[in-house]
C-alpha positions as CSV (number, residue, x, y, z in Angstrom):
1,X,89.1,135.7,79.8
2,X,92.7,134.8,78.5
3,X,93.7,131.4,80.0
4,X,96.7,129.2,79.0
5,X,95.3,127.1,76.0
6,X,98.1,124.9,75.1
7,X,101.6,123.6,76.3
8,X,104.0,124.7,73.7
9,X,107.4,123.8,74.9
10,X,109.5,122.7,77.9
11,X,113.2,124.1,78.3
12,X,116.0,122.4,79.7
13,X,119.3,124.2,80.0
14,X,122.5,122.4,79.3
15,X,126.3,122.6,79.5
16,X,127.0,120.8,76.3
17,X,124.3,121.5,73.6
18,X,125.6,119.2,70.8
19,X,126.1,116.2,73.1
20,X,122.6,116.6,74.4
21,X,120.9,117.1,71.1
22,X,122.8,114.0,69.7
23,X,121.4,112.1,72.8
24,X,117.8,113.2,72.2
25,X,118.1,112.5,68.5
26,X,120.1,109.1,68.4
27,X,118.9,107.5,71.6
28,X,115.1,108.8,71.6
29,X,114.7,109.4,67.9
30,X,113.4,113.0,68.4
31,X,113.6,115.2,65.5
32,X,115.3,118.7,65.5
33,X,112.6,121.2,64.4
34,X,114.8,124.3,64.5
35,X,117.7,126.1,66.1
36,X,118.6,129.8,66.5
37,X,120.4,132.2,68.9
38,X,118.1,134.2,71.2
39,X,118.4,138.1,71.5
40,X,120.3,137.5,74.9
41,X,122.6,135.2,73.3
42,X,121.2,131.8,74.3
43,X,121.6,128.9,71.8
44,X,118.3,127.1,71.3
45,X,117.6,123.8,69.6
46,X,113.9,122.7,69.6
47,X,113.1,119.0,69.4
48,X,110.0,117.0,68.9
49,X,108.8,113.3,69.2
50,X,107.2,112.1,66.1
51,X,103.7,111.9,67.7
52,X,103.8,114.8,69.9
53,X,102.9,118.4,69.2
54,X,104.9,119.9,72.3
55,X,108.3,120.8,71.9
56,X,111.4,120.4,73.8
57,X,113.7,123.4,74.0
58,X,117.5,122.6,74.6
59,X,119.4,125.7,75.8
60,X,123.0,126.5,76.1
61,X,123.5,129.8,77.9
62,X,127.1,130.0,79.5
63,X,126.5,133.3,81.0
64,X,124.2,131.8,83.7
65,X,126.7,129.4,84.9
66,X,127.2,125.7,84.9
67,X,124.2,123.4,85.1
68,X,124.0,121.1,88.1
69,X,120.7,119.0,88.0
70,X,119.6,117.8,91.4
71,X,118.4,114.1,91.8
72,X,114.8,113.6,91.1
73,X,114.2,117.3,90.2
74,X,112.5,116.7,86.9
75,X,112.1,114.4,84.0
76,X,110.5,114.0,80.7
77,X,108.3,110.9,79.9
78,X,108.0,109.3,76.6
79,X,105.8,106.5,75.5
80,X,107.6,103.5,73.8
81,X,106.1,100.3,72.2
82,X,108.1,98.0,74.2
83,X,110.4,98.6,77.1
84,X,112.2,95.2,76.2
85,X,112.9,96.4,72.8
86,X,114.0,99.9,73.9
87,X,116.4,98.3,76.3
88,X,117.9,96.2,73.4
89,X,118.3,99.6,71.4
90,X,120.0,101.1,74.4
91,X,122.4,98.1,74.6
92,X,123.3,98.6,71.0
93,X,124.3,102.3,71.8
94,X,126.3,101.0,74.8
95,X,123.6,102.3,77.3
96,X,121.4,100.8,79.8
97,X,118.3,101.7,82.0
98,X,119.4,103.5,85.3
99,X,116.1,102.3,86.9
100,X,113.8,99.5,85.8
101,X,111.9,98.4,84.0
102,X,109.1,98.0,86.3
103,X,106.1,96.2,85.0
104,X,102.5,95.6,86.1
105,X,100.7,92.3,85.7
106,X,98.9,93.7,82.6
107,X,102.2,94.6,80.9
108,X,102.1,98.4,81.6
109,X,105.5,99.6,82.8
110,X,108.1,102.2,83.1
111,X,111.8,102.6,83.3
112,X,114.5,105.4,83.5
113,X,117.5,106.4,81.6
114,X,119.9,109.4,82.4
115,X,120.2,111.9,79.8
116,X,123.3,114.2,79.6
117,X,123.6,116.8,82.4
118,X,121.8,114.4,84.8
119,X,118.2,114.9,83.6
120,X,116.0,111.8,83.8
121,X,114.0,110.3,81.0
122,X,111.1,108.1,81.7
123,X,110.0,105.5,79.2
124,X,106.6,104.1,79.5
125,X,104.7,101.2,77.7
126,X,100.9,100.7,77.6
127,X,99.6,97.4,79.2
128,X,97.4,94.9,77.3
129,X,94.5,96.3,75.7
130,X,96.0,99.7,75.6
131,X,95.7,100.2,79.3
132,X,97.6,103.4,80.5
133,X,100.8,103.1,82.4
């Protein structure tokens, strides 16, 4: 039986490819793995977080019309060592959390930032003793 074995990538279509790639690279620290044009003309950039295997595919395809992201439609979540330190990193870039941080008594917590196009990014930190979010 052939079942799905592994998640390979998640695609987000955007209006401004370079602005979005810059955000994921400079704000989140993702690495550009590759870029190319698809047979139907989409411009594709694949990004990766340093400790993850799954890729994020950022796509620009003007033939499909402008991207309009609805509120609370979807988000990507990334683990960070410290929400406080990440917040300072954002401030140095002239950015801030759009929601949070929200912390539990054990120190686990989460916060959100808005990526270009209106996609949300969730940042999560583990609690004391490595407890999950």
